[in-house]
C-alpha positions, 0 to 999 in steps of 0.5 A: 565473460563472468558477471561482476558481483556488482552486476549480480545485485538486484536493485531491491538489495542494493544499499545506497551510500549513507547520505542517499540512504538518509535522504531517500528514507526521509522522503518515505517518512514524510510521505506516510507520516500524516496517515500514520498518526491519523489513526491514533488521533481519530480513535483516541479522539472518539474515545475521549482521551486527553492530550497526554494519552493521545501523545502516548498513542502517537509515539507508540504508533510511530515506534511500532510502525518503524519496527514493522517496517524493518521486519517487512524490509529486512526480514527474519526467517519466514517473516517479511517480504524483503521488499521496499514496503512501509508499514502503518496503521490501517484505516480499515480498523478505525470504525470497528475499533471506535465501536469496540472502544465505546463498549469495552474501552482500549483493553477490549480493542487490544485484545481483539487486535492480538487475536487478529494478528495471530489469525493473520499469521496462521492464514498467511500460507493460505493467501500465499497459495492464491497468487496464481489468481493475480495475473496482470489483468488483476494486478494492473486493475488493483494497482490502478484502483490503489492510485485512484483511491488515494487521490482524494486523500491528496486532495483533502490535504491540499485543501488544508486537511479534512475537517479544517476550519479553513478547508479550501482556502486558496492559500492552501491550494496555492501552496500545494500547487507550488509544492507540485511545481517544485517537485516537477521542476526538480525532477526534470532539471535536478542533477543526479541525487537531487532529481531522486529526492524531488519529493523531499525538496518540494516538501522542504520548500513548501514548509519553508514558505508556509512559515511566513504565511502562518500556515505552520507552527513549530511551537509544539517542538518546545513542549514535546518531551525528549524521550518517550518509551511505550511499555506493554499494556499501558492502558491495562491488560487486554480483554478478549470479547467475542463480538470484538474479536469477530469484528476485528477478524474481518479487518484482518481479512481486509488488511491481508487483501490490501497488503497482497495488492501492495506487495504485488504492486511493488513487485511489478515496480521493482522487477521482483514479483513475489512468489507464493512464499514471499507473499506468505512471508509478507503477510506473516510479518503483517500479523506479527506486527499487529500482535506487537501493536496489541501489546504495545498500545497501538493498532493493526498494521498493513502495507502503506500504498502511499509509499508504493507511489513514491517507489514508482515516482523516484524509481528507487527500488532498494528495500534498505532505503525503506528500512532506513525510513523504518529506523527513522520512525523508531527514532521518532517514536522514542524521541517525541521532539523529533516527531513534533518537527515532522508533525509541523509539516502542513497538510497542503504541502503533503497534498502537493506531494501526494498528487504526483505520488498517487498519480504515479501509482495509477499510471503504473497500473495502466502500464501493467494493463498495457501488457494485457490483450483486450482484443477479440471475444475474450478481450471484451471479458477482460475489459469487463473485469477492469471496468466493473472492478474500478467502478466498485473500488471507486464507489465508496470514494466518490460516495463516502456514505453509500454503505452506512446502513450495511452491517458493520462487518460489511462496511469494513470490507466495502468502505475500503475501495482498495479491498472492494475493488481487489475482491471484485477483480479476483472474483470476475477473473475467476468467473470469466477465465477459470470457471468453464461455461459447461462441462467439457468447455474451456473458460474462454469459449467452446474452442478454448482461448480466444483466437487472438491469443493463440500463436500462429503455426508456421506455414509448413505442412498441414496445420495440427489444430487439435494437437499443440506443439510439445514445447509451446506453452499454453497462452495465459488465460488473462491474455498477457502478452509477454515479449519473446526476449523478456528478461526473467521477472526477478532480473534487475531492470536496466 
C-alpha cells in the first residue's frame, strides 16, 4: 500500500501548528539568550564601551543571531545544514577579541572576523570530507563532552550568575531547584503540548515567583527603545591586521570543530545524520554568518550546544521550530524593548532549566556510546578513546586557569573543552582504528578486527577463515553494533 504524503515527511521537515511553532521557538530563544548576549557584554565591557554602545552591540548580535539561525535551518543553495540548529556568538573568540580590541579597537576585531568567516567558507568542503572519521565512538564521546562541559554553565546560572555579588545565595539555588521541579512535573504529568513546552512552563513559573522575591527587575523595559537598526560598520571601517587575523583563524578552526560536533549530535537526535555535503553546507553557513557579523558590528558565529539539549529533552525535531526562534531573535534585535523583557529573566531560572537540558545532552552521548562494542581486545582501545577524550575535554572545565601560561593560540583551542575533547577523540580513533601497527598489519591487531566484532559463519561445511563472504560487509572499525532490521538513518523515528 502506498504511503501517504504525511508519512513521508521527516520529523525534521515537519511544520507544527502556529501556536506550537511559537511556543517551541520561544523555548529555544530563552535557552540561548543569556549566552547570546554574554559575548558582546564581556567584550564591550573589557574595551570600556559605554551603556549606549553596549546596548547597540547586543541588539546587533541578536539580529545577526536570528539571521544566522534562519540561514542554518531554512537553507539557501549550499548554505545551511537544514537541521534544528541555533546560532550564536562563540565564547572561543572572547579572549582573542579582547586582546585584539585593546591594541586596535573594534575596527581591528571586525577586520579579522570578516577574514575568519571567508576562511571558514573556503575550508567547509575540506571538513565535510572528514565525516568518516566521526563514527559513533567519536560522536558519542563528543556529545557526552558537550553535555558535561555545559553543566558548570547551568551551575553558575543557578547560583545567581558568575560574578554576581550574591553568588550562591540560597534563594537563588532554591529558585533554580523550583524551576527544575516544575519542568519535571510538567514533563511527567502535563498533557500533549504542555508536556513538550515543559522548559517554557518552568521558566515562566520561575520568573513569576522571582518578581515578589525581588530577584528580577522589569524597569529596564520602560527605558528601552522601540526600534533599533544595526547599520554596517557602525564603529568604523574594518582594519586588517596580520596578527589579529592569524589569531582569529585559530578561532575559526575551533568554531568549525564545535559546529561539526553539534551538527552530528543533532543528526543523531533527529534521525537525520548529516552526510559530507550537509556538514559542509552547515559550516559554510557558519562562515557566511561570521562575515555578516564583521559587517554588522558583531562577532563570529557557531552552533549553540545549549539548544541541542533542548532538542534532546523535548524530542521536538522540526527545523522550522528553530527557524521560528531565529525569527523571534530578529524581532528582538529590531525591537530592543522586547529584548529587555527577555533579558529580565533571572539567571537562577535559566540555571534550573539548564540542568535538565544539558544533562539530556550528556545522556544522549551515553545512548550513542551504547551502540559501540567495548568487549575484547579492541574494546579496550575504544574505552581508552572515551576515557582520555572525556578527561581532556573536562580538564579546562574543572581547572579553568590550567592553560593560562600557554600561547594565546593554544589557549583558544585548549580552553574550549568541547574542541579539545573533540580533537582528542578524532586523533585517538585514528591512532587505534585507522593506522596500522606495522606494514601489512590491520589496525586492530595482526588478525584484523577483534574476534568479537566478526559475525560467526553458519555451521555448514568447512569455515573459510581467510575469504569473507561476498555479500557480507566488513565490520566497522569502531565496533558499532547495528541491528539487522535497523531503519535507514534518514528515516523518521517512530
